[in-house]
Each structure stands twice: as C-alpha cells, then as structure tokens.
C-alpha positions, -999 to 999 in steps of 0.1 A, spaced: -694 -391 -314 -661 -407 -305 -646 -372 -305 -674 -348 -298 -651 -318 -292 -639 -322 -328 -673 -328 -344 -688 -299 -325 -661 -277 -338 -666 -290 -374 -703 -281 -373 -695 -246 -363 -669 -242 -390 -690 -256 -419 -725 -247 -413 -725 -223 -384 -745 -249 -364 -737 -255 -328 -752 -291 -328 -774 -305 -301 -771 -291 -266 -761 -325 -252 -732 -330 -276 -718 -294 -269 -719 -299 -231 -700 -332 -234 -673 -316 -255 -668 -288 -230 -666 -313 -201 -640 -334 -220 -619 -303 -229 -619 -292 -193 -607 -326 -181 -579 -326 -207 -567 -291 -196 -569 -301 -159 -548 -331 -167 -523 -311 -186 -521 -285 -158 -516 -312 -132 -488 -327 -152 -471 -293 -156 -475 -286 -119 -459 -319 -110 -430 -312 -135 -424 -277 -120 -426 -290 -84 -400 -317 -92 -378 -292 -109 -378 -267 -80 -372 -295 -56 -342 -306 -76 -328 -271 -77 -332 -266 -40 -312 -298 -33 -284 -286 -56 -283 -251 -41 -293 -230 -71 -298 -228 -108 -269 -239 -129 -265 -224 -164 -236 -242 -180 -228 -215 -204 -223 -190 -175 -202 -212 -153 -164 -209 -156 -146 -240 -169 -142 -266 -142 -166 -249 -118 -192 -276 -119 -166 -303 -114 -151 -285 -84 -186 -281 -69 -193 -318 -72 -160 -326 -55 -171 -308 -24 -200 -333 -20 -176 -363 -21 -167 -374 15 -131 -378 25 -116 -412 22 -84 -429 32 -55 -420 9 -70 -388 -4 -45 -360 -12 -56 -328 5 -40 -295 -7 -20 -276 18 -26 -238 19 5 -232 -3 -3 -259 -29 -25 -253 -58 -21 -215 -56 12 -197 -63 20 -170 -37 20 -135 -53 55 -123 -59 62 -86 -63 99 -86 -71 128 -107 -81 146 -105 -47 146 -136 -24 123 -116 0 102 -87 -12 87 -59 9 55 -59 -10 48 -97 -9 15 -102 9 7 -131 33 40 -130 51 29 -110 81 -7 -103 90 4 -74 112 24 -58 84 -4 -64 58 -30 -48 81 -10 -16 84 8 -13 51 -8 9 24 11 4 -9 -11 31 -26 0 61 -5 27 81 -21 57 92 0 64 121 -23 43 153 -25 35 160 -62 13 179 -85 -11 149 -85 -16 148 -47 -12 186 -41 -45 188 -22 -41 175 14 -70 160 33 -83 184 59 -72 163 89 -37 158 75 -33 196 68 -44 207 103 -22 181 119 8 190 98 6 228 102 5 224 140 38 205 142 56 238 140 30 266 142 37 298 122 26 333 127 21 342 91 -5 321 72 1 310 36 -20 294 9 -4 260 6 -15 253 -30 -1 286 -43 32 279 -25 34 244 -40 25 255 -75 53 281 -73 77 254 -60 67 230 -88 78 256 -113 113 252 -99 114 214 -93 96 186 -113 68 180 -88 64 143 -98 72 110 -82 100 90 -99 89 58 -83 68 32 -101 47 2 -90 59 -32 -81 78 -50 -109 81 -88 -105 113 -87 -127 130 -61 -105 151 -63 -74 156 -28 -60 179 -31 -30 180 -2 -6 202 7 24 188 30 50 218 44 68 212 60 102 237 81 122 243 59 152 277 55 167 273 17 163 285 22 127 320 32 139 343 2 135 316 -20 119 332 -21 85 299 -19 67 311 6 40 314 -19 10 281 -36 19 263 -2 21 278 9 -12 265 -23 -29 229 -12 -28 209 5 -56 195 32 -33 215 45 -3 195 68 19 211 91 45 198 115 71 206 151 80 243 158 84 256 123 79 291 128 66 308 101 45 342 117 39 366 101 63 341 74 73 339 54 40 351 21 56 322 20 81 295 42 66 302 39 28 309 66 3 279 66 -20 246 84 -15 215 84 -37 189 101 -14 196 126 14 167 135 37 170 169 55 152 198 70 159 234 61 179 237 93 201 207 85 204 212 47 237 211 29 249 211 -7 248 177 -25 265 162 -55 246 163 -88 236 127 -87 220 128 -53 183 134 -46 176 161 -20 144 150 -1 130 178 19 111 168 51 89 199 56 72 208 89 56 240 79 47 261 48 78 283 55 100 252 47 84 251 12 90 288 7 126 283 18 134 255 -7 118 276 -35 139 306 -24 171 286 -19 169 272 -54 161 306 -70 162 341 -54 178 334 -20 154 357 -1 149 335 30 178 332 54 160 323 86 131 299 97 133 293 134 171 291 130 195 303 103 193 284 71 213 283 39 205 312 16 213 292 -15 213 254 -19 235 237 -45 217 205 -55 203 190 -86 168 207 -90 155 178 -111 162 154 -82 146 175 -55 116 157 -38 92 168 -11 82 144 17 44 140 16 27 152 49 -1 126 43 26 99 43 41 116 74 7 113 92 2 77 79 34 67 97 22 85 128 -12 68 128 -5 33 115 30 26 127 42 47 156 6 48 169 9 84 182 39 76 204 58 108 207 46 141 190 56 128 156 80 101 142 117 106 141 134 113 108 149 78 109 114 63 109 103 86 81 132 74 59 127 38 68 91 37 58 99 58 27 122 29 17 96 3 25 73 20 0 97 24 -29 122 -5 -25 119 -42 -29 145 -51 -3 154 -29 27 186 -32 48 191 -10 79 224 3 92 233 27 120 201 26 140 199 24 178 226 27 205 260 12 203 271 -19 223 277 3 254 243 19 252 255 53 238 233 71 214 260 94 199 265 100 162 292 80 144 312 112 136 313 127 171 321 119 207 292 136 226 278 120 256 248 143 256 238 135 220 212 110 232 193 136 252 167 138 225 153 105 239 141 124 270 123 153 253 91 133 244 92 145 208 101 110 197 95 77 214 128 60 206 120 29 226 86 23 208 103 30 174 129 4 183 101 -21 189 87 -14 154 121 -20 138 124 -52 157 89 -63 146 97 -54 109 128 -75 111 110 -105 127 83 -102 99 111 -105 73 104 -70 58 138 -56 67 173 -68 77 190 -49 105 228 -47 107 235 -42 144 270 -26 141 293 -24 171 
C-alpha cells in the first residue's frame, strides 16, 4: 500500500487480478503526477538550454569548430582596456605575394581601382581552348573593319592552328618568379634618352609595328622578344622573337595562315607581305575578347578602340610580374613623332578620333600612381 502502483502491477502479473477499484485509481493518479513532474522538469531544462543558446548566438559543436575559433569568439566579448594591443590591418595576416619582384602586378590590395577592373583570368592569347568567342565580342570585333566576304571564324582558326601551335605559353602567377618586362613604344622621346641597356636588361622586351632597333641601340635597345603587328605593318623577325598578330578581321587570320604557307593573299585593305619569315612555333594571336576587355574596362569606350600601345601594355600587365614602360607620349617639346623619323605630321592620328590619346595617357598615369607600372619619361 506504500507503493500501490507497484502492487497493482504485481497482482496483474501473478494472478491476473486487477485488485480493488480504489487501489487501481490511486496508482493511476500517482503515476500521472510523476509523469507531470518529470515533464515539467524536462520543459524547464529545455527552456534554460534554449535561453542559454540564444544568449551565445547559436549552437556550438566543438568537434565541428576549427581550432581556436571558440577562443577568438570569446575574445570579441571582452571590452577594450588600457594597454590592449590592437592589430593593424597589415598585422596578423600576411599580404598575398604573387611574385618575387619588389612590386608585383598581380598583388591584390594595392589599388582598389586596379583590382576592380583587372581580370587575371582572361587570356590575352587566342588559342584552341578559347576558340569560341562570346557573341557580343564577336559582333564588336568584326565591325572594327567590316568585310564584304563572310567567313566561318572557327574553320579559319582551326586551319591556322594547323600551322601555328594555338596555345598560350604563359602560366599563372609564381611566387618564386620575377618576370620583368619592357613595353617599348615608338615615341620620339626615346631619342637621346640612353635607355638601350636598361631596356635590354628585361626578360621580355615588347615592341610595336615598325619599331627599328638597328642604328638606335643606345636609346631603344637591341633585343626583342615580342613584336606586335598588323598584317599591314608586318615584317620578318629573327627566329627567337614571338610574332604577335593583332587581328581586326577574319581576313587577317587568313593572311597569317597564307603568309606562313601558300602565300596566296597579297592584299587586305592595303598591300601586305606575301610570305612572312618568322618562327611559326612562336606566332601568337591577340585575343579579341581581351581586346574588348581593354575597351570596356580600361579605356571605357573612349575612341573607337584602344591604340596598339594600350593593347601591348595590358598584354604585359597580364603575363608579366613587373612592367616598365618606355617611349610613350610626346617628347619634351610636345611632338608625337616616331623616334626613327622627323615628321611633324606623325601626330595627326590624335585628331582622327579612332584613339583617345589623352584619355589613354590618363590611364598610364593612374597605373603608375597605383604602382603597377614604372614609366620612363625619355627626353
């Protein structure tokens, strides 16, 4: 009778008797009270647990938290006090380094303007891997120099890539590398500047269109690794120099294929070389998608399209670790002539509206101030 819920149960088990009605009712009432009590205790426990979790800001599962995470979270709750050491933005985290040069083009966090516009993933070279152009790029590119005869661009490229490698020789950033590049323009400010030995001391030396070196070694240097040209400005190159074609139309691609093989094409919109003596394994094609990227992100649609100088400069900014610029802009007297000629009309291109030389000069100045290039002013 002290534990009716047990005796009642025993009578059922042993003899099949349920006992008196009074004893059974008392056992049920006692059992109900016990379950209510246990439920209340459980509810209190759960309520306190949820309240504690809400104060802490969430459930913490120690085996899922990274090491030190709980400690760092607790530190945030400690108020500042006199003498506390507070980390500066550069302390505690090592800034990402993309090369072994003192200043690297690819290092993020140096210039917000540069980081917002710079796309390290876009290839400056047209290859088998990126043979398909986005529709907007293709229609923009083919309208630069409209043609009367349509061509299937992929078939033309596949034919070309049977003659040249059709791949990019440039890899990703290497923290152990310092690839120094000289972008050499054709400005008359090179004459008398004596930059020749400095230019020749670079790993890559990039030149544009005609750009002679013979007779101008003291000022313009004597070495070349990359020469950027159109079909109409093309010339023969030494075997160790990369010919980089800047195409404006499908006919330009047909021409380079012809000039390296059959020699069938002799005219585009002007007479062109029937045969081209260059190292076929070093021929590269400037990517129209990269061309438009410069037009959209950097020159911001100033002019019909960027100048060759801008194309080469941004080519270097995407394949080199350090970029130094020579022979850009006017000379000290405001002349825009080439360093190998005395032609007071050679700067007339600035008035055609095809290129916006003044806006491009602002971009070069901004790149220099951002520490991404070094400009040698010349004379």
